[in-house]
C-alpha positions in Angstrom: 37.1 -40.2 -3.2 39.0 -37.4 -1.5 42.0 -39.6 -0.9 42.0 -40.6 -4.6 41.9 -36.9 -5.6 44.8 -36.1 -3.4 46.9 -39.0 -4.8 46.1 -37.9 -8.4 47.2 -34.3 -7.6 50.4 -35.5 -5.9 51.2 -37.7 -9.0 50.5 -34.8 -11.3 52.8 -32.5 -9.4 55.5 -35.2 -9.3 55.3 -35.7 -13.0 55.4 -31.9 -13.6 58.5 -31.3 -11.6 60.1 -34.5 -13.0 59.6 -33.1 -16.5 61.2 -29.8 -15.5 64.1 -31.6 -14.1 64.5 -33.5 -17.3 64.4 -30.3 -19.3 66.9 -28.6 -17.1 69.3 -31.6 -17.4 69.0 -31.6 -21.2 68.9 -28.0 -22.1 71.8 -25.7 -22.2 70.6 -22.9 -20.0 71.6 -19.4 -21.1 70.8 -15.9 -20.0 69.8 -12.9 -22.1 72.7 -11.1 -23.7 73.0 -7.4 -24.2 70.5 -5.9 -26.7 68.1 -8.9 -26.1 64.4 -8.1 -26.4 62.2 -9.8 -23.8 58.4 -10.2 -23.5 56.5 -11.1 -20.4 53.0 -12.4 -19.6 51.2 -13.1 -16.3 51.4 -16.8 -15.4 49.2 -18.6 -12.9 50.0 -22.3 -13.2 47.3 -23.3 -10.6 44.7 -20.7 -11.5 41.6 -20.8 -13.7 43.3 -18.5 -16.2 46.8 -19.8 -16.6 48.0 -17.1 -19.1 46.8 -13.5 -18.8 47.0 -11.0 -21.6 45.6 -8.0 -19.7 49.1 -6.4 -20.0 52.1 -7.2 -22.2 55.4 -6.2 -20.9 58.5 -5.7 -23.1 62.0 -5.4 -21.9 65.3 -4.4 -23.5 68.6 -5.4 -22.0 70.6 -2.2 -22.5 73.7 -3.4 -20.5 74.7 -6.4 -18.5 72.8 -4.9 -15.5 70.4 -2.3 -16.8 67.1 -3.3 -18.4 64.5 -0.9 -19.9 60.9 -2.0 -19.5 57.6 -1.0 -21.1 54.2 -2.3 -20.1 51.2 -1.9 -22.5 47.6 -2.5 -21.6 44.5 -2.4 -23.8 41.0 -3.6 -23.3 37.8 -3.0 -25.4 34.6 -4.2 -23.9 31.0 -4.1 -25.2 27.7 -5.2 -23.7 24.6 -5.3 -26.0 21.0 -6.0 -25.3 19.4 -5.6 -28.8 15.8 -6.5 -27.8 15.5 -9.1 -30.5 13.8 -11.6 -28.2 10.7 -9.5 -27.9 7.5 -10.2 -29.8 7.7 -8.4 -33.2 4.2 -6.9 -32.6 5.6 -5.0 -29.6 6.3 -1.4 -30.6 8.6 -0.6 -27.6 11.5 -2.9 -26.9 13.8 -2.3 -23.9 17.4 -2.4 -25.0 20.8 -1.2 -24.0 24.4 -0.9 -25.1 27.6 -0.2 -23.2 31.1 0.4 -24.6 34.3 0.9 -22.7 37.9 1.3 -23.9 40.9 1.2 -21.6 44.6 1.7 -22.5 47.6 2.1 -20.4 51.4 2.5 -20.6 54.0 1.8 -17.9 57.7 2.7 -18.7 60.4 1.8 -16.3 64.0 0.6 -15.6 65.6 -2.3 -13.7 69.0 -2.7 -12.2 70.2 -6.3 -11.9 72.8 -7.1 -9.2 74.3 -10.3 -10.6 76.0 -10.8 -13.9 75.8 -14.1 -15.9 73.7 -15.8 -13.3 70.5 -18.0 -13.7 69.1 -16.2 -10.6 68.9 -12.5 -11.2 67.6 -10.2 -8.4 66.9 -6.6 -9.2 65.4 -3.3 -8.1 63.7 -0.8 -10.3 61.4 2.1 -10.9 58.2 2.2 -12.9 55.7 5.0 -13.9 52.2 4.3 -15.1 49.3 6.0 -16.9 45.8 4.5 -17.6 42.7 5.9 -19.2 39.2 4.4 -19.3 36.4 5.9 -21.4 32.7 4.7 -21.2 29.7 5.3 -23.3 26.2 3.8 -22.5 22.8 4.0 -24.1 19.5 2.5 -22.9 15.8 2.5 -23.8 13.4 2.2 -21.0 9.6 2.3 -20.8 7.7 4.8 -18.6 4.1 3.9 -17.8 1.3 6.5 -17.5 -2.4 5.9 -16.7 -4.7 8.1 -18.7 -8.5 7.7 -19.6 -8.8 4.4 -17.8 -5.9 2.8 -19.7 -2.1 2.5 -19.5 0.1 4.3 -21.9 3.7 3.1 -22.5 6.2 5.8 -23.4 9.7 5.0 -24.6 12.4 6.8 -22.7 16.0 7.0 -24.0 18.9 7.3 -21.5 22.4 8.3 -22.8 25.3 8.3 -20.3 28.7 9.7 -21.1 31.3 8.4 -18.6 29.5 5.6 -16.7 27.4 2.4 -16.9 24.1 2.0 -15.2 22.5 -0.8 -13.1 18.8 -0.9 -12.2 17.8 -3.1 -9.3 14.1 -3.9 -8.9 12.9 -5.2 -5.5 9.9 -5.1 -3.2 9.0 -4.8 0.5 6.0 -6.1 2.3 3.9 -3.5 4.1 2.2 -3.9 7.4 -1.1 -4.4 5.5 0.3 -7.4 3.7 0.8 -5.7 0.3 3.9 -5.8 -1.7 5.4 -2.4 -2.6 7.7 -2.5 -5.5 10.6 0.0 -6.0 13.7 0.4 -8.2 17.1 1.7 -7.3 19.7 2.9 -9.8 23.5 2.8 -9.4 26.5 3.5 -11.6 29.0 0.7 -10.9 31.6 1.6 -13.6 33.0 5.1 -14.0 35.4 6.5 -16.6 38.7 7.5 -15.1 42.3 8.6 -15.7 45.1 7.3 -13.4 48.8 7.9 -13.0 51.3 6.7 -10.5 54.7 5.2 -9.8 56.2 2.0 -8.2 59.5 1.2 -6.5 60.2 -2.4 -7.5 62.0 -5.4 -6.1 62.0 -8.7 -8.0 63.9 -11.7 -9.2 64.1 -13.6 -12.5 65.0 -17.2 -12.9 66.3 -18.4 -16.3 65.2 -22.0 -16.1 65.7 -23.0 -19.8 66.9 -21.6 -23.1 65.1 -18.3 -24.0 62.5 -18.7 -21.2 62.3 -17.5 -17.6 59.9 -16.9 -14.7 59.9 -14.0 -12.3 58.2 -12.6 -9.2 57.9 -9.0 -8.1 56.8 -6.8 -5.2 56.9 -3.1 -4.7 56.0 0.2 -3.0 53.4 2.0 -5.1 51.6 5.3 -5.4 48.4 5.7 -7.5 46.1 8.7 -8.1 42.8 7.9 -9.9 40.6 10.8 -11.2 37.1 9.5 -11.8 35.6 11.7 -14.5 32.4 13.6 -14.5 29.5 11.5 -15.9 26.6 13.1 -17.8 23.2 11.4 -17.8 20.8 12.6 -20.5 17.2 11.4 -20.3 14.9 12.1 -23.3 11.9 13.3 -21.2 14.1 15.6 -19.0 15.2 19.0 -20.1 18.4 19.2 -18.0 20.9 16.4 -17.7 22.0 14.8 -14.5 25.6 15.2 -13.5 27.6 12.8 -11.4 30.6 14.9 -10.2 34.2 13.8 -10.6 36.2 12.7 -7.6 39.7 11.4 -6.8 41.1 8.3 -5.0 44.7 8.2 -3.9 46.5 5.1 -2.6 50.1 4.6 -1.3 51.5 1.3 0.0 53.1 -2.0 -0.6 51.8 -4.3 -3.2 52.7 -7.6 -4.9 51.9 -9.3 -8.2 49.9 -12.4 -7.4 50.9 -13.9 -10.8 54.3 -15.1 -11.8 55.8 -13.4 -14.9 56.5 -15.8 -17.7 59.1 -14.3 -20.0 60.8 -15.1 -23.3 63.7 -13.4 -25.1 64.8 -13.1 -28.6 
């Protein structure tokens, strides 16, 4: 079976590149002219997600060699546990809701070395700014023992600037009993980041109005994780998770190809 799979993959790759060769032979390959508007997407031909829309990149060819670029990112994510699966007779239903909004902008410029060439190496400079905001709300149940009976009290937890994750586990004591405990973490924090990249890349115009490119660079990034405020209904004072920063500087590469179009 393994040999059959390898043969099928080999045939598929052969057919793919044969098709490209046919396209190249039939199409009149052109390159973007001055004042052309280009748009790029992340492209992973052998990945699970072939086309990625996490960031759109627009380019404007100002001259034969200078290209102005602008990357735009936006992501709105919600997680909702409404508690509808509980029995209607239950007065207290554990529920939760998380919302996060991220937007970013990355302006930059490229200098292409070759004119009127299907292969176009370049260097460039890019700046970046990203902001992520988070708002979370949960309803828990606190249990109290009073007058030989248990009382269940709803507890509301509102978090500005983070999401919450509660892990429940147990340990076995030396007497053979199981002692249960819970731990709380805050895996996702709101942040603001800014940075800059020195770029080196190459575009290949393989057919009319379409190209692929690859890019590496030397980048600097500073991320400010914002203060998170945790307000619990049965606590008078909120809990504060302090802000902190993370700075990185080094080489990087884009693991995806850039699939581009121009108009």
